[in-house]
N, C-alpha and C positions, 0 to 999 in steps of 0.2 A: 504494500500500500504506500502511496506517495506521501511524503511529509507535508506538513502545513506550510503554505507559502504566506509569510507575514504580509507581503505586499498585496495579497488578494483579499477581497471582501467576502469570499466564499468560505466563510467559517462562522462558528457560533461564539466567538469571543465577546461580541456585543451583548448577546443574550446572557452569557455567563456573568458578565460584569453587572448587568441589571439584576440578575438573580442574586449575586453576592450583596449588592446594595440593599435588596429586599430582605435578605437574611439578617443584615445588621439591624434593620427595623424590627424584625421578628425577635431578635435578641434583646434590643434595648427597651422595647415597650414594656414587657413584664418587669424588667429591672427598675425602670423609672416609676412604675406603679407600686412595686412592693419594697423597693430598697435592697433587693437581693435577687439571686438567680434561681430561687427554688421552683419557679414556674417556667424557667427557660427550657426548651425542648431538649436540646442536645446535652445540657447539663444533667437533666433528669435521666437521660438514656445512658450516658457514658461517665459522667462525673469528672471529666478531664478537660473539656473544651466546650465553649458555647457556640451557638450559631454565628455570633458576631466574630469570634476568634477565627473560626473556620473560614468565614467570608473574607476577612482581612488577609489571611494567609493566601486565599485564592487570588485576591487582588494583586498581592506582591508577586506571586508566582507568574501570573499572566504578564505583569509588568516586566519581570525579569526576562521572560521569553521574547516579548515584543520590543522592549527598549534596547536590548542588546542588538537586535536586528536593525533597529533604527540607527544605532551608532555605526554599525558595519556598513550601512548604505548611505550614511551622511557624507556630503562632499568634504567637510572639514569638521574638526572637533568644535569649532566655534558655532557652526551651523547647527550641530547637534544640541549644544547647550542652549542656543537661542530657542529651538523648538521646545525643549523641555521647560524652559522658563515660561514661555508663552502658553504652554498647555496647563501648567499648574497655577501660576500666579493670578491671572485675571479673574477666574471664577472664585478662587480663594479670597481675593481682596473684596470682591462683591459680597460674598457670604459673610466675611468678617465684619464689614461695615454695616450690613443689614442687621447682624446680631448685636453689634455695639450701639447702633443708633435707633433701631426699631424694636428688636426683641427685648433688649434690656428694660426699656421703660414699660413695655407691655407686660413684662414680668415683675413689675413693681420696683425696678431698679432706678438708680440715678444715672443721668448722662452728664459727664463732666466735659467741658470744652476748654479746660485749662491747658496751658502749654505743656505741662507735665503729662497730662493724659494724651495729648496729641503725639508727643514724642514716644510715649509707651506704645500707643497703637502702631505707629510707624515701625518701631523696633520689633514688635511682635509679628507684624505682617511680614517684615523682611525675613524673620527667622521661621516663618510659617508656624507660629504658635497659635493655639486656640484663643478666642477672645475671652477676656476676663472681666468679671464684675463682682464686687464685694456685696452688692445689695440685691441683685435680681434673684428671684425665685427663693427668697429667704424662707426657711422652714420646710423646704421640700427635700426629697431625696435627690442627691447629686445636683446641686443648684448651679452647675456650670451652664454658661450660655450655649456652648456647643462642644461638648466633650468628645464627640466623634472626630473632630478635626485634629486630634492629637497625633494621628498616624501620618498626616500629610508631610510633616517635616522629615519623617523617616523615609518616606517615599522619595523625596527630593534628594536626600543623602545617598540613596541607592543610585539615583541618576548620576550624581557626582562620582560615585564609586566606579560606575561603568566608564565614565569619561577618563578617570585616572587609570583604570585597567587598560583601556584602549590606548592611551598615550604611552603606557609602559610596555605595550606589546603583549600583555598577558592574555588577551582574548584569543591569541593564536596558540596558547598553551592550554588546551582543553582539559587535560588531566589535572593541572594545577587548580583551575577554576572549580572543577568537580570536587577535588579533595578539600578545597577551602569551604565550599558549600556544606559538605558533610561535617567537617570539623566545627564550623560555626553552629550548625543545627545540634550537634552532640553537646557542645558547650551550653547552648540555650536550654537543653534538657536538664543539665546538672547545675547551672548557675541559678542562684536564688532570685526569685522575683521580689526585688526590694520595693517596687512601687507598682500597685495595681490601680489603673485609672478609675475603677469602680469601688475603691476602698476609701471610705470617708475618713477613717482614722489616719491612713497613710497620707491622704491628700492634705489633711490638716498638719501633719508633721512636716510636710515640705515647706510650709510657710515659716517654719522655725529654722530652716537651714541657713548656713552661712552664705555670704555673698558668693564665695567660690562655688559652693554647692549649687546655688541658683544659676550661676553662669554655666556651669557644667550641664545642668538640666536643660537649659535653654538651647545650648549649642550641640552637645553630644547626645543627651537624652538618657533614658534608663538603660543600663548595660544589658539587662536581659532582653529587652525589646530590640535593642540594636543587634544583638546576636541572632535573635529569632528572625527578624525581618530581613536582615542582610542574607542570612542563610537561606531563607525561602526564596528571596529574589535571585540569588546566585544559583539556586537549584533550577529556576526557570531559565536562567542564562545557560546553564549546562545543557539542558534539554535543547535549547536553540543551537548551541555549538555542535551538538551531536544529532541534529534533526535529520540528517541524511541516513542515519543508521537506526532511526526509530521504526518500529513495526507495530502495527495495531491489528489484533485479531481477537476473537472471542475468548480464546484460552488465556491470552495475556491479560485481557481486561478482567477476567474472572480471578486470576491470581492476584493482580494488583488490588482488586476490590476486597478480597479476603485480607490482604496485608493491611489495607487501610482500616478495616473494621477492627482487626486485632490491635492496631496501634491506638485507635480511639479509646480503648479500654485501659491503656497503659500510660500513666502520667509521665513516666520516664522517657518514653519514646514518641509521645503524641506529636510533637512539633516535627520531628524527623519523618514520621510516618505520613503526616499530612502533606509535607513537601514532596517526598519521593513517590509514594503511592498515589496520593491525591493529585499530584502534578501530572503524572502519566494519564490518569483518568480524565483530567481536564483536557489534555491534548487529544485523547482518544474521542472525547465527545465533540470537541471543537472542530476536528479535522473534517468529518463528513457533514459539517453544518451547511455547506453549500448545496447539499442534496436534500435538505430538509427545511421545514418551516422555521427552524430556529435561526437560520442565517438571515431571515428577514425581520427578526425581532431585535430592535435596538442596535442595528448594525450601522446603516448609513447615518442615522441620527441617534447618537449615543448619549442618553440623558443620565447615565449611571453616576457620573461625578456629581451632578447637581442633586440627584436623589440622596447620595451619601452626605453631601454638605448641608442639606436643609432638613433632613429628617429629625435630627435631635431637637432643634429649637421648636419645630412644629409640635412634637410630642410634649415638650415642656410647657408650651403655651396651652395646649389642650387640657393637660392635667392641672395647670394653674387656675384656669377658669372653670373647669368641670372635674374636680378631683375624684369624684365618684363614678366617672364614666367607665363603662365596661372595657376591659383590657383589649378585647377583640376589636371593638369599635374604635378604640384609640389607635390601634395598629392600622386598621383599614383607612381611617381618615388621615393618618400620618403618611401612608403610602400615596394616597391620592394627592395630598397637598405637596409632598416632596416631588412626585412625578410631574405635577403641573408646573411648579417653580423650576424644576430641572429642565423641563421642555423650553421654558422661556429663556433660561440661562444658556441652553444650547443654541437656540436659534438667534438670540440677540447678542451673545458674547462669545461663546466657545467656537461655534461653527465658523463665523466670519473670520476669526483670528486664525483658525486652523486652515481655512481656505487660502488665506493670504500666505501662510507659511508654506503650504504645499505648492502654491503657484510660484513662489520664489525659490523652491528647492525641488525641481522636478525629479531629480535622481532618487529622492526619498519618498516619492508619491505612495500614499496608502500605508506608510509605516508609522506615521505620527499617531501615537497611542495615547 
């Protein structure tokens, strides 16, 4: 069977990205309603990972697969970096400002227009940090304006890593990349999780850290998350580098499915299993997408980034004004609202920018992810 061609739209990556964004909503909704994960589906089934964790790993794997192809097809490293900046920052900036200027006051928070606040906003946007408010959603579970945005900075760091590996010629050394991916995933399995984004006590402790700790957190991030995300991303890169040697058939899909299920029950190997076994299954599903209905879902018009960026604040606002709303209804309304705003974001902001990038870089057509 032929490998997936990243430059082709005949695949199901768009559908998978929308699915993963929807899984994040599926995970966050009961957590924001209850303050914990006891009603989260995958947590109840396996006790090792949530739907949101699985979805984020899926995002990073697909990015690793497609972004490495984007670098290899870019005319220059500078053109690659420009594409990545223009893909991440515009929609992020819009979502950040909407959260800071609209969501915060709707959630009972104050909006400060002082020079200090403006400088803080500019710095946090530059570093791709989630918006912050000390007063919004006071008294609710996880009162952050948009805690889902915490992964975006790690995504961009992975882009910079691909740039560094490319400049160093490491993308030509497939085995080194593969070994690095496995090593980082193994380390992520044994490295303690010092900071959980949904742990209120840990989040409160971060406020007491020294200035150096805060600088480290803003620039480098949580060590466990860095190991996990870079490992999953490089796993996707490894599959890209070995794409000509990939084979997909029912027997292999069955074997990798069993491996994934086993890994989901084992906390010590869950990250490794999701990346290696789950990554293969992602490619096995996406490859024949051009021959199925899935290739026509969220492909040419990919609203998944917008869905991911706007789901959290929509859920928070729904629960702020209607705290007793049924969890299922909250999830449905969140998805509808996030998909609607994501569609607007795509057509008014993301798509025009991507169209201009592709027009100015014909050699990379179709690879801007």
